[in-house]
C-alpha positions, 0 to 999 in steps of 0.5 A: 201976286202972280205965281211963277209959270212953272208952278202952273199945271196948265202952263206946264202941261201946255208946254209939254204938249207943245214940246211933244208935238215939236219933237215928234214932227222933227223925229218923224222927218229925221227918220224919213216917216213923213215929208218936210211939209207935214213935219213943219205943220206938226211943229207949227201946231206944237208952237201954236199949242204952247202959245194958245194954252199959256195965253188962255191961262194968262187971260183967265188969270186976269179975271179971277185974281 
């Protein structure tokens, strides 16, 4: 039986890393400290981190269940 996503430290950590990148990119853009292109790249990096870390965790879980 698979446990819920919020009980996985790896998934929660990946989501928190991604959220910090996303909010950081948006915050830097809103305060004028970076260009829109750089902010978009940081936001996309945050989304990629979330998808990569949760996807890797799911893939590993399939082999060790």
